[in-house]
N, C-alpha and C positions, 0 to 999 in steps of 0.2 A: 505493500502500501504505500510506502515511504517512497517507493521508486515511481510508483505513478505521477505521486504528488509534487514530486520534482520535477517530469517530464513534463507534466502539464503548467506550472509554475514559470520555468525557463521559456514553453515553447508561447505562454501569453505574455511573456516581459517582451522575448525577441520580437513579435509580431509586433509590440507596440511600440518599442525603439525603432527598429527596420522600418517597419509601415509609415511612421513618422517622421521620419528623415526623408523614406520615399515621396512622402506624399509634401512636407516642404521643397524637395527640389522640382516637383513636377507643376507646383504654383508658386514657382520662386519671385513674384513678385504679389504674392495675397498683402494685405495688412496686418500689423502688428492683431488689432482683433479679433482679426480672421484667423491667424496662427493660433490664438489662446484660445478660439472657437472650435480651432481643431486638434489641439491638445487635449482638450475637455472628454472630445468626441473617441478619444483612441482611451482614455485612460478612463472612462466610465466603459467602453466595452469590454477593456481587458481588465477591469476590476468585476466588473457581474459574472463576465465566462467564469473569469477560475475559482469567485461566490457558488455559483450555478453546479460546476464540474468536484467543487470538493462537496458540497452537499450531497449532490450525488454518490461521492465515494463512501463518505459517513450512514447514509442512507439505505447502501447495498448490505450493511451488517444489520440492520434491522431485518428478519426474517417475514416480519408481516407487512412487510412494505416492498417487498423483492417484487412483487406482480405488480407493482403500481409504477413504480419509477419513470415508465416511459410518459405514464400520466402527471407525475411529477413536475418530469420535465418541462412537457406541452404547457403546464399553469408558470413555472417557475420562466418560460420565454413571454408569455403573455407578461406576464409581470415586468420581463425589461423589457417588454415594446412600450408598454404602457408609461414605466417610467421613463423613458430614453424622450417621450414625445413631450414629458409635462417637464422633465428638464431644459431640454434642446427646443421646445414652442417656440418661444421669442426671437432666441440668437437667432435659429436656422427657420426657423420658417415664414415668419412676421419680419426678418431682414429684408431688406429690398436693395441692399448696395453685395449680396453678391450675387458672383455669376453664376447660369445655369448651367455649367461645367463642374463647376465646383459641388453644386449641390448634388450630381449624378455621382462627383468623387465619393463623398459622404454617404450617400446609398451604397456604392462600393465596396467601403471600409464594412459599414453596416452587415453586407453578403458573407466578406471575406472571416471575421471575427466568427459570426454565425458558421459555418463553413468548419472552422479551426475548431469550436465550440461542438460541435453537432460529431467529425470524427473522435473526439476525447470520449463524449458519451456513447456512444455506439462503445467505443472497446468497453466503457467501465461498466456498461449493461451486459457487455457478452462473455466480462470475464466470467469464471467460474459457473457460468449457468447452465 
C-alpha cells in the first residue's frame, strides 16, 4: 500500500509541475492574473485527485465498502466537478479577458488529470480483486 501511495504522490506532483511549466511555455504571453489562475487550477486538480485516490485506497480495506467503491468514486468525481465549478466560476467562466484557446486548454488540463486519476482508480479497484 505504501508503494502505491508513493507512486500516486509522485505521479500527481510530477503532473502538476510538468503540466504547469508546459502550459506556461505554451502561453508565454499570459498576464500575471491568468498565470495565477492557471497555477490554482493545477493545484486544485492535483490535490483533489490525490485526495480521491488515497481515500479509495483506504476504503478498499473496509470489507463492507469493497463492492461500492466504483459508486463512491463516481460520487467523489461529481463532488470534484461541483467544487471546481464553485471555486473557479468567477475567474474562469465570467472572465472576459481570457482567450478562447486558454479556456479550451483548461478543459484539456481537466481531462488529463481525470485520465491519470482514472488510471490509478482502475489500478486500485483491480488490485487484489
